[in-house]
Backbone as CSV, one residue per row, in Angstrom:
resi,resn,N_x,N_y,N_z,CA_x,CA_y,CA_z,C_x,C_y,C_z
1,MET,129.808,95.521,91.370,130.096,95.105,90.015,129.184,93.934,89.669
2,ALA,128.463,94.071,88.579,127.544,93.014,88.140,128.328,91.950,87.383
3,SER,127.842,90.734,87.451,128.519,89.657,86.733,127.523,88.923,85.848
4,GLY,128.018,88.010,85.043,127.123,87.252,84.170,126.644,88.109,83.015
5,TRP,125.333,88.045,82.725,124.783,88.770,81.588,124.453,90.223,81.884
6,ALA,124.477,90.603,83.130,124.101,91.965,83.504,125.207,92.942,83.094
7,HIS,124.804,94.087,82.565,125.775,95.112,82.172,126.170,95.946,83.388
8,ASP,127.265,96.690,83.270,127.691,97.570,84.353,126.567,98.555,84.654
9,GLY,126.280,98.734,85.910,125.222,99.658,86.313,123.843,99.027,86.352
10,ALA,123.741,97.728,86.093,122.442,97.059,86.053,121.753,97.069,87.412
11,VAL,122.529,96.929,88.458,121.945,96.944,89.804,121.318,98.304,90.066
12,GLN,122.041,99.367,89.732,121.501,100.714,89.936,120.273,100.936,89.060
13,ASP,120.281,100.418,87.843,119.112,100.540,86.962,117.891,99.879,87.592
14,GLN,118.089,98.732,88.212,116.972,98.030,88.846,116.478,98.802,90.074
15,ILE,117.393,99.363,90.843,117.006,100.180,91.994,116.221,101.392,91.526
16,ASP,116.713,102.072,90.488,116.024,103.239,89.948,114.620,102.891,89.456
17,ALA,114.484,101.755,88.783,113.182,101.331,88.279,112.213,101.064,89.422
18,THR,112.699,100.478,90.511,111.855,100.201,91.670,111.399,101.500,92.323
19,VAL,112.315,102.445,92.483,111.972,103.743,93.076,110.981,104.485,92.185
20,ASN,111.243,104.518,90.885,110.339,105.204,89.959,108.944,104.597,89.978
21,SER,108.871,103.297,90.078,107.591,102.609,90.147,106.827,103.009,91.411
22,ALA,107.524,103.081,92.521,106.886,103.471,93.785,106.408,104.918,93.739
23,VAL,107.189,105.795,93.132,106.801,107.204,93.004,105.551,107.327,92.143
24,GLU,105.513,106.629,91.021,104.333,106.668,90.157,103.101,106.123,90.864
25,ARG,103.275,105.068,91.644,102.159,104.490,92.399,101.634,105.513,93.415
26,ALA,102.540,106.212,94.094,102.139,107.224,95.074,101.440,108.397,94.392
27,ARG,101.962,108.834,93.262,101.331,109.949,92.532,99.928,109.594,92.056
28,SER,99.737,108.343,91.673,98.421,107.944,91.177,97.375,107.939,92.290
29,ARG,97.817,107.876,93.543,96.888,107.862,94.675,96.606,109.250,95.233
30,MET,97.342,110.255,94.779,97.144,111.599,95.298,95.760,112.102,94.915
31,THR,95.115,112.759,95.862,93.776,113.252,95.615,93.820,114.653,95.022
32,VAL,92.832,114.960,94.214,92.696,116.282,93.621,91.224,116.674,93.670
33,GLY,90.963,117.952,93.577,89.589,118.421,93.535,88.983,118.583,94.917
34,ASP,87.660,118.669,94.931,86.921,118.866,96.173,86.821,117.569,96.957
35,SER,86.821,117.710,98.267,86.638,116.550,99.140,85.179,116.101,99.084
36,LEU,84.995,114.811,99.232,83.637,114.280,99.287,83.081,114.446,100.692
37,GLU,81.778,114.609,100.783,81.132,114.711,102.087,80.889,113.320,102.674
38,PHE,80.709,112.339,101.781,80.461,110.970,102.203,81.484,110.046,101.539
39,CYS,81.931,109.042,102.273,82.931,108.080,101.807,82.426,107.365,100.562
40,GLU,83.267,107.249,99.558,82.844,106.581,98.323,82.806,105.066,98.463
41,GLU,83.342,104.516,99.555,83.301,103.072,99.782,82.115,102.664,100.647
42,CYS,81.976,103.292,101.816,80.960,102.852,102.788,79.809,103.830,102.948
43,ASP,79.908,105.003,102.339,78.869,106.031,102.365,78.692,106.674,103.743
44,ASN,79.627,106.462,104.672,79.592,107.163,105.960,80.072,108.592,105.751
45,GLU,79.621,109.492,106.611,80.022,110.892,106.501,81.511,111.038,106.824
46,ILE,82.201,111.840,106.034,83.606,112.162,106.288,83.616,113.424,107.150
47,PRO,84.250,113.383,108.325,84.251,114.557,109.217,84.784,115.808,108.510
48,GLU,84.196,116.936,108.864,84.558,118.208,108.235,86.042,118.531,108.402
49,LYS,86.588,118.251,109.585,88.018,118.530,109.818,88.888,117.714,108.863
50,ARG,88.503,116.473,108.596,89.258,115.623,107.659,89.149,116.178,106.240
51,ARG,87.958,116.617,105.868,87.749,117.168,104.519,88.593,118.410,104.288
52,HIS,88.770,119.217,105.322,89.573,120.437,105.183,91.072,120.146,105.279
53,ALA,91.432,119.141,106.064,92.853,118.810,106.246,93.441,118.138,105.017
54,ILE,92.634,117.309,104.336,93.118,116.564,103.175,92.256,116.943,101.980
55,LEU,92.749,117.854,101.179,91.980,118.294,100.017,91.772,117.136,99.050
56,GLY,90.545,116.980,98.611,90.222,115.913,97.666,90.031,114.560,98.317
57,VAL,89.854,114.520,99.639,89.697,113.238,100.340,88.443,112.528,99.829
58,ARG,88.543,111.211,99.638,87.448,110.430,99.072,86.969,109.319,100.012
59,LEU,87.782,109.011,101.040,87.464,107.904,101.935,87.434,108.356,103.390
60,CYS,86.604,107.685,104.195,86.617,107.918,105.635,87.887,107.283,106.213
61,ILE,88.156,107.542,107.468,89.382,107.039,108.090,89.417,105.515,108.098
62,VAL,88.298,104.877,108.404,88.243,103.414,108.466,88.580,102.806,107.107
63,CYS,87.938,103.296,106.051,88.184,102.757,104.702,89.595,103.074,104.229
64,GLN,90.103,104.265,104.575,91.468,104.639,104.207,92.473,103.698,104.862
65,ASN,92.286,103.412,106.159,93.181,102.492,106.863,93.124,101.101,106.260
66,GLU,91.929,100.651,105.903,91.778,99.329,105.296,92.495,99.258,103.949
67,MET,92.356,100.297,103.142,93.023,100.333,101.844,94.541,100.328,102.008
68,GLU,95.043,101.126,102.953,96.485,101.206,103.164,97.052,99.903,103.709
69,SER,96.326,99.235,104.582,96.830,97.958,105.112,96.834,96.900,104.017
70,HIS,95.878,96.960,103.105,95.854,96.032,101.973,97.037,96.300,101.041
71,ASP,97.362,97.576,100.821,98.478,97.941,99.947,99.819,97.494,100.520
72,LYS,99.949,97.452,101.842,101.212,97.054,102.465,101.523,95.583,102.225
73,THR,100.495,94.790,101.951,100.720,93.364,101.730,101.235,93.084,100.326
74,LYS,101.164,94.066,99.441,101.674,93.882,98.081,103.195,93.906,98.092
75,SER,103.767,93.271,97.129,105.214,93.181,97.020,105.829,94.532,96.693
76,MET,107.002,94.802,97.246,107.716,96.037,96.963,108.842,95.818,95.953
77,TYR,108.848,94.669,95.299,109.893,94.381,94.330,109.473,94.819,92.952
78,ASN,110.446,95.234,92.143,110.184,95.603,90.763,110.074,94.323,89.946
79,ARG,108.912,94.012,89.487,108.694,92.796,88.717,108.307,93.117,87.272
80,SER,108.662,94.326,86.827,108.263,94.723,85.478,109.195,94.173,84.409
81,GLY,110.390,93.719,84.771,111.317,93.175,83.799,110.993,91.722,83.444
82,SER,111.481,91.288,82.317,111.264,89.885,81.933,112.186,88.980,82.730
83,LYS,111.895,87.713,82.713,112.709,86.749,83.455,114.166,86.796,82.988
84,ASP,114.377,86.970,81.704,115.736,86.987,81.162,116.521,88.216,81.587
85,SER,115.822,89.284,82.013,116.536,90.512,82.353,116.896,90.587,83.838
86,GLN,116.504,89.579,84.621,116.785,89.616,86.048,118.284,89.472,86.297
87,LEU,118.724,90.139,87.338,120.156,90.082,87.679,120.472,88.747,88.326
88,ARG,121.732,88.330,88.194,122.169,87.063,88.784,122.721,87.306,90.163
């Protein structure tokens, strides 16, 4: 049960917004189209097995790991609401 200025169900609304945000972020990273032969970051060759396993792959394994480790350092909290809309 929410208290203060938050309406009933506000906690669930915030959870839903966080999940939806994560889903949209994941969808935006999905690859489409043909795989690249060379990494778009470092220009190293992408192994043929990787190109066939992951359709639309754009990065070599090293660059992919670096990108993913950088993404893990970002906050997982939903910060899209205004300060006044935060739950108490």
